[in-house]
N, C-alpha and C positions, 0 to 999 in steps of 0.2 A: 436502348439497344441500337443496333446499326442495321440499315436496310439490307446490306449484302448478307448479314447473318440471318435475317428473317427468311431469306430464300432457302435456307438449309432446314427449316422446320419440318417439311415433309419427310426428309431423311431421318430427322431425329425422332419423329413419331413412329417410324418403322422400327425403331429400336425396341419398342414394347412388344413386337411380334417375334423378336429373336430370343430364343431361350438361351440360358446360360449353360455351363458345362453340366450342371445337374438336371437340366431339362425344365427349369422353371423360368418363365419370362420375368423381366425386371418389373418391380413395382414403382421404382423411382429411377429416372435417368438424369444424371447430373452432367453439367458441362462447366467449362472454365469461365473465368471472368477477366475482363481487361480493366485493370486499375488505372484510371487516368488522373487521379488526384494526387500528384506527387509534388505539390507546391511546397518548397522549403525543406528544411532538414527533417522535421517531424513527418511531413507528408511523404517524403522519400522513405523514411523508416517504415511507416505504416504500409505504404504501397508495396515495398519489397517483401515484408512479412506476409502480406495477404497474397501476393503473387506466388510465393513458395507454397503457402498452405492451400491455395486454390488450384494448384497444378500438380506439383510433385507429390505432396502429401495425399491429396485426394485420389490421384491415380494409383498410388501404392496401396492405400486403404481399400480401394475397390478391388484391385487384383495385384498381388496374390493373397492379401490378408483377408479379403471378403468381410470387411468390418466397417465399410463406409455407411454413414447415416445421413440424415438431412439436417443441415445447419442453417437454414434460412438463405442458402445460396440459390442461384437461379436454376433450380431443379424442376423437371417436369414429373408430375405424379399421376399415376393411374387413378382416376377419380373413383371408379367402381371398386377398385381394390382397396382404396383408402376408406371408402364408406363401409365396406365389410369389416374393417378392423376398428370401427368406432370414430372415424374422422381423423383429420390431420392434427388438431390441437387437443389439449386436455382442459378440463374445466377448473381445476384448482389453481388460482393465481399465485398461491404461495409455494406449494409443492412443485408445480409445473411452471416455474418462472421462465425457463427456456422451453416453451411449449412446442416449438417446431421440431426439436430433436426427437420427440416421441413418435413422430410419424415414421422415421427410419428405424427406431428401436422396435416398435410393434411389427414392422415389416420383417425385420430379422427374426423375431420370435416366431413368426408364422411361416418361416421357411422361404420368404421371398428373397429376391436378388435385387441389389442396388448397383446399377451400372454407372460408368463415367466415360464420357467421350470428349475428345480434344478438338474435334473439327469444327466446333461452333463455340462462340463466346458472346458475352453480353457485357456492356460497359457498367462500371460501378465506381462510385466515389467513396473514399474512405475518410475517416476523421483526420484532421490536419492540425489540431490544437492540442496542447498538453493536457488540458482538462477533458476534452472530448475523447481523446485516445485512452487515457487512463480510466475515465468513466465507463467507456465501452468494455474494457477488460474487467473492470470491477463487476459490471453487470453479468458478464459471461461467467466469472468465477462464482458469484452467488448462485446463478442458475445451475452450474455444474455441481455445487455442493448440495443443492436440493435434489438434483437428479440422482446422486449417489445413494439416496435413501429410499428410492422408489422400488417397486416390485419389478419393474422392467429391468433395471440395472442388476438386481439380484438374480433374476432368471437368466439373463445373458451371461452373468458371471459363472453360474453353475452348469450351464448347458453348452457353452461354446467349446470348441476345440482349443488347444493351447495356442496355436498361431493366431487364430481369430480373436482369442481372448487378449493376447498381447496387443494386437492392433486396436481393439476397442479400448484397452487401458491407456495406450499411448495417446489416442485421439481425444480422450475425455478425462477421466479421473486422474490418470497418471501425469498428464501435462500440468494440471493445476496443483496437485499435491507435490510434484517435483519442484515447482517454484517456491513452495513453502519450505521444502527440505533444503533448497539451495541456501536460503538465509540461515537455517539452523546449522548447515554444514560449514558456513563461514563463521557463525557465532561461537560454535562449540570449541574449535581449536584455539581461538583467541581467548575465550574465557578460561580454558584450562591452562594456557600459557601464562595468563595474568595471575591466576591462582597460584601456579607453581612459583612464579617470580615473587609474589608477596610472601608465600610460605617460606621460601628459601631466604629471602631478605630478612624475615623476622626470626630466623633460626628455629622455625617450627618443624620443617622437613628439609633435610639436607639434600642438595643436588636435584631438587624438584624443578628448578628453573630450566636446566638443560634437558631433563627428561621430558617435560611437557612441551618444551620448545621444539623437540624433534618431530612431534606430531604436527605442529603448526607448519614447520618447514616442509613436511611431506605433503600436506594438503593444500597449502597456499603457495608452494614454490613453483618451479617451472611446469609442474604437472597441471596447474590451473590454466596454462595457456591453451591446453587442449580443449577446454570448455569454451574459451573465447573463439578460437578458430573453428571449433566444431559447429557453432551456431552460424558461421558464415559459409560452411561447405555447401549446404543445400542451395543457398542463393547463388553461389559461384556456378554450380552445375545448371541451374535454371537459366541464368544469363548466358552461359556458354552454349547451351542448346538453342536458345531462341534469338540471341543478339550477337553471338560471336565471342571470340577470345578477348577482344579489347574491352567490351562491356563487362565480361566476367572478371577482369582485373580492375578496371576503373571503378565499377560500382561499389564493391566492398571497400576499396581504398578511400573513395569519397565519403562513405559512411563513417569509416574510422577517423578521417580528418574532421568530421563533425561530431566526434566524441559519442558515437552511437552506443558504446558499452555503458556510458553513464546513464543514458536514457533507458536502456534495456534493464539496467540494474534497478532503477526506480519502478519500471513496469513490472518486473518480476516480483518486487516486494509488494506492490499493490495487489497483484494477482494472488499471491500466497496469503496476504492478510485478509483479503475479501473472502477467500475460500474458507479459511479457518474461522473467521468471525461469523460467517453464515452458519457453519456447522454448530458453533457454540451458542449463538444468540438468536439466529433466525432474523426474520423481519426484512429480508431482501425484497426489492421491488424493481420496477422498470426504471431505467435511467435514461432520460431524454438527452442524448449527447448533442443533437443538432447537426453535426457533420458540416459545420460552416468553415469558412476560410480561417486558417490559423494565423491571422494578422492582428488580432485584438490583444491588447495588453490586459492581463488579469491582475487584479489587485492582490496584494500579498495575503490578506486575510482570507480571500477566497481559496487560494492554494493551501493555506494553513488548515482551514476547516477540513479539506478533503484528505490531506496527506499527513496530518500531525501524528495520528496513531500508527499509520503504516510506515512512515518514512522518518519523520523528524525525531520522534522519541527513541526509536531503536538506534538511529545514528548517534544520538548523544551517548547512549550506553556504550557503543563501540568506541567512540572517540575518547570517552573518559578512561576506558581501560588502556587505550594506546598511549594517552598522555601521562597517566599515572604509572605505567609500567616501568619506565627508566628511573623513576624516583625510588622505586622499591628495589629494583635489581637491574643490572645491565641487560640489554636485549640479548636473548639467547637464540635469536633467529637471524637469518641473513637479510640483506637489503631487498631481495626479490620478494620474500614473503611479507616483509613490512610494507612494500609498495602495494601489494594486493590487499593487505589488511587495511591500509589507509584509504584505498580507492573506494571501498564500499561506503564508509560513512561520509566521505566527501561527495560521492554520487547522490546519496540520499539527502544530504543537506543542501548542496548547491545545484543538483540536477534540475529540480523543478523551476528554479529561478533562471538558470542558464538557458533553458528552452522556452522561457516566457518572453515574447517579444517586448522590447522596451524596458527591460528590467534595469538597464543602465541609463535610461533617459531621465535626466535630472528634473525636468519640469513636469513631464507626464508620467513618470515611472516611480523612481525611488522616493522622492520627497512627498509626492501625493499618496503613495502607498503607506508611508509612515503616519501621515495625518489620518488616513482612513482606518489604519490599524488602531490608533488610539481612540477614535470615535467608536469603533466596533467594540473595544474593550469596555468603554464607559457608558455605552448606550443602555437605556432601560428596555427590558423585554416588553414586547407588544402585548396588549391585553387579549384575552381569549386563550383557547386551548391549542390552536394551530401554531406550531413553532417554525420559525424561519432562521436557521443557523447563521445566515449571512447578515442578519440584522444586528445581532449583539452576541457577545460571548456567553451571556447567561442563557440565551435560548439555545446556543450550541451545546452548552453543558446539559441542559434539561433534555435535549434530543438524544444525547449520548446515554444519559441515565435511563431514558425510556427504552432505548435499544437493549441496554444491559438487563433490563427487567425480564427479557425473554430468555436469559441464559439458563441452561439446564443445571439442576442441582449437582449432578454428577461431575460437572466441569470443575467444581471446587475441589474435587479429589485429585485433580491433576495439577501438580506443582508447576508454577511458571518458571521461566528462566531466571527472572529477577529474584524469586524466592529461593531457588536452589543456590544461586551465586551469593545472595546476601547471607544465607545461613552459613555457608562455608567461610565467608569472610568474617562473619560474626564470631565463629569459633576461633579463628586466628586472632581476632581482637581480644577475646576473653583470655586467651593464652598470653597475649602481650601485656594485658593490664593486671594480671594476677599478682605479679611482684609488687604492684603499687597499692595493694590492699583494698581493691574495689569489692564492694559487696554484690551479691547476686542480683538484688533488687535494682541497684544502680545500673546494671548492664542493660536494663530495659530502656534507658534513655537513648541508647544507640539506635535500636531498630524502630522505636515508636516515638512519634512527636508528642510525648506526654506533657511537656511544658506548654505547648500550644493548645493541646486539648483541654488542660485545666484552665488556661486563660479564657478559652472560648466558652467553657462551661460556666465560669463565673459571669462572663458577659451575658450569656444567654439567660442565666438566672435573674440577673438584674433587669434585663429588658422584659422578661416575662412578668416580673413584679410590676413594671411600669406599663404593661400591656403594649409593648412595642417590639415584640419578638420578630415580626415579619421584616423589620428594617435591617436585620442581619444580612439578608440576601440582596440588598440594594447594590448595584454595581459599584458605586463610589465607596460604599462601606466595605465591600469585598476587596477593592484595590488597597484600601488602608489596612485591612486585616492581612492581606498577602504581604505587604511591607512589614507588618509586625511579625509575621511568621518567619520572614527572612532574618529579621533582627534577632528573634529568639533562637533561631538555628545558629547564627554566628555566635551568640552568647553562650550557647551550650558547648560549642566547639572550643571557645576561648577558655571556659571554665575547665573543660577536660584537659586542655594543654597545660593550663596553669597548675592544676592539681596533680599532674603527673610529669614532673620535670625529668629531663634526660631521655625523652622518647626519641627514637631514631626516625629517619625519614621513612623507612619501610613500615614502622609501626603506625606513623601518621597516615600513610597511604592505606593501610589495612583498615584503620578506623574510619577514614573518610569514605572509602568505597563501601564498607559495610553499612555505614549510615545511609548512603545514597541508594544502594540496591535494596536493602531491607525496608527502608521507608517507602520506596517506590512500590514494592510488593504489598506493603500494608495499605497504601492509598488505593491501589487497584482492588484489593480485597474489600475495603470499605465501600468503594464505589459500586461493587456488585451486590452487597448485602441488601436484602429487601427490608430496610429499616421502617419504611412507612407502613408496609403491610403488617410488620410485627407490632407497630404502635397501634394499629387498628384493632388488634386482638385483645388489648388491655381494656378491661371493663370497669375496674375500680377507679373512680374519679381522681382520687389523690395520687394513686400510682400513675394514672394516665398523664397528669400534669407533670409529674417528675420525669416520666419517660419522654414526654414531649420536649422538655428542656434538654435531656441527654441526646435525643435524636437530632435536635437542631444544632447542638454543639458539635456532634460528630459530622453532620452534613456540612456545616460551615467550615470546619477544620479541613475537610477533604476539598471543598471548593476553593478555599484560600490557598492551599498548597498547589492545587492544579493551576490556579490563576497565576501564582508566583512563577511556576515553571514556564507557562505560556508567555508571560510578559518578558521574562529574561531571555528565553530562547528566541522569541520574535524580534526583540530589540537587537540582539547580537547579529542575527542574520541581516536585518534591514540596515543597521548601521554600517555593516560591511558593504552592502550594495550601494548605500548612499555615498560612502567615501569613494568607492570606485566610479560612481557616476560623474565625479568631478574630473576624472582623467580625460584629457582631450582626445577626441575621435574614437573613444572606446565604444560609444553607442552606435556610431556608424559602422565600425568594424564588426560589432556584434550582429547588426542587422544583415550585413553582407554574409557573415558566417552562417546565420540561420537561413538566409535566402529569402527573407520576407521583410517588408517594411512595416513596422509596428504602427498601429493607429489607435488612439484612445477611443474607448467605447462611446463617449458622447459624440464623437465625430463619425460614427459608423454610418448613419443615414446619409450624410452628405457625401461620404466616400463612395458608397454603393451607387448613389444617384449619378455621380460623376463617371464611375466605371460603366454604368449602363448607357449613359449618353455617348461615351466613347465607342462602346460596342455597337451602337446603332450605325455609326459612320464607318464601321469596319465589318459590315455584314458579309463582305466578299472574302474575308479571311477565314481560316479554318478554326474549328472549335478550340484547338490547343492554343491559338494566339489571342483568343478573346476570353473574357471572364466566364 
């Protein structure tokens, strides 16, 4: 805090004696924060967002919405009042992951008032690195997902007035669920337009390309600019009120020049994915973000571990539809809608690397990341039960499988986007292949990797006879098996094309896309099935040995395909970064654009010692001029 702000504390304490309009004194008195950590582009983004949320949003939720709670901000709480409602925090570390918010929720349920005052502030530093910022929002999303299932949220939902309920929804569940629906609202029109183009190109449904394209033009056309500028309007008004007209214009323009929409698209996807994953799987916990300086270069595999499921995999889905679309049918939408359609997968694929300092540094960035990536893929898992995903790909895989074990059974009843899209594309493929005399059993080769599964089953049987079945999951063996799965997939597609001469480009697009999306849905389903628990219920020794071989073959098939995707996707992204790192002055321009100078992690200690030594000789300077 600041000394001059501490002198205002007696006035702030008097607020507990001032009753609200309803005659009830406040149980919590909140006040604003001064965000001083605006180093670099990401620090500027985080500081601006927090400034808006900590001033304009908090003031509005306090009055007239009467729905403000406690969020870990510098609030003053009435100790006796909090003791009477059971304390500030809650005891369940899983259900009450965001424990501080329940202090405000319990106060609201007991008819208390939560005030907010602007005349006092306290200094606060926010996250300034891509990993710490996204990790912070992932933690908040998981905590909010758990909070939605509590009795406090239910009681506020059924007992609040309409205006108060809307304020509570916007500040809590609605914000995080809205980020999830934002991606779905972008995915749905593109998927429908792609389906319409494939169906029209294959003569399955006439004029479906133009009809489905109209929906995409309406949702991703100029209307989507309102969402971009709508996110900037609160920042403009906050800067206009506090810093003047020049700052209100220069601030948003500076953020747009630093491609803030790309970063906020990644942030939105991480928020929505963490929210939905916590509701489906559970297992959320505290994330230690550190809130350090955002000057360290993160190795690519560290980013990949965190963002693969939330950003990289969905981006490939979107990009595949956009690339295959013109091969099936001409684009039925305008350039404006296409620009926004391409913007989202580009942001999800390139955004994490663009905002990672030193990604274009040839010696300390791209080339070293590629070597570390390969070491991570081929590293042996550490002995013991504690898994560290950063050590090896195998440990990351087992960590993901352990998280999926907590998925609710009812979640299998909800079809995924990949399953619905793959099923419709499979129906179009069946219609295309019917004139070529394909049998119904042969159609299973498209959605399921039967060839790879049979090969893995024979290999597992041979290794079981030799008592070497555990060697199937060795990293180097898995790398070889993933290459074999890729060759088998190419062979299946070659046989399909050779056995059905005269297929049009639209028909090939239908078959390729049906294979991709249906197999992705199949692999996801196999990853969630509790095969190990099912194996433990088999009591007959002979059947148990047979089931052990089958389970091992299914698990290895799933792992090999997942490793194949990760190797190909990671190599493509890193080879692009490596080729760009050879461009002269690109790394220097990137550092100036980010506003930070990247420093390798192994040099972090020397860097901080040098900065601290310089700061000792600059003790007469202000805090903003020293580290």
